[in-house]
C-alpha positions, 0 to 999 in steps of 0.5 A: 549528478547526471545531466537530466536529474541536474536539469530536473532540479533547475526546472523545479527551482524555476517552477518555484521562483518568486518572479517567473515561477508557476502560480500553483507551484509557488502556492504549494507546501509540504502538506499541500502536496502530500494528497498529490504524492499519495495519488501518484504512488497508487498510479504507479502500483496500478500501472504495475498491476495492469502491466502497463509498463509504458505508462509505468515510465511516466507514472514513475517520473510523476513520482519522482517529481513528488520527491524533487518538489519536496527537496526543493521545499526543503532547500528553501526552508534550509532543512535539506536538499536533494543531494542530502536525501540521496546521501542519507539514502545511501548511507541508510542502504548500506547500513541496513544491509550489513549482509551485503556490504560488510559480512558478505554472508547469505541469510534465510528469509527469517534471519533477513527479517530479524536483521532488519527489525533489529537494525531499524530498532537500533536506529530509533533514539528511544524504544517506543510503545509497541506499534507507536512507530508504525504510521497511523495514517497508513491504509488500514490493511497495510498498517495491520500487516505491518503491526503483525510483522512487528509482533511476529519479530518479537516471537508472537506468531504462528509457524505458518498459514494454518494457525492464522487460517484456524483464527479466521474460522473462529472469528467467522464463528464470532461474527455470526454470533454477534450479527444474529444477536444485533448485526448493527451493534458495536459489538458486531462492528468489533467482530467484523474488524477482527475478522479483517485483521485476522485475514491480513494475518493469513495474506501475510503468511502466504507472503502477499500484500493485502492492499494489493490483493483487495485492489485485484479483487475489486478490479476483478469484481467491476470487470465482471459487472461490466460483463453482466451489462453486456449479458443483460443488454443482449436481454434488452435489459439494463442493470437498473431494469434487471432483477436480482435473479437476472443479475445472478444468472448473468453472474454465474454465466460469466463465472463459468466463461472465466474457468 
């Protein structure tokens, strides 16, 4: 174990020490740390998407601290410790990459996906119902992608994005029909959900991540709205005072500038 990792584990143990530790750290348990773990993971993703690699180093440290915290809690409960976490990870990585550590063969992307799913299935003690092993608490877009990948591993998939895109067009028509009948009905809500699910399928076929794309689209929208505010300010207008037509005009101007 490196000196820095050893020091980090010592610091964590000190923070949890009943006599001289930090009151906040001593009060935490597995459940209470989860929100912080999720927040740190999102901050890592944001730093990467912003290409802020100086911040990324710090955010990765914060995320590592979450693992160290769980390891300390596990050690105190007699469940596991940092060493056993790392040992288990080492074994899993070697087991899940036989084409690298065993057979030394080159596989296509499709063969790699099939091998990965087969190995993960073999690791499960019992065969679950379809999708039952895909965590319910995942972000909805991520879970949709994982469910679709699981179905694809069973052969239920289009060969490329064209079929998935056709499905989106079909769902758009169904959404239009449902909204025309009653935009606030449960049926309309269901059709909108189907449209979202179908859109994720197109994104999956283009080898992109739906969560990341939606974050980027939301960030682009926010940045453009900040620019709208600047355009309106030159007209002595605020967002609150401007009409929809004035905001639309500013929006189109900003879009032209971006091209």
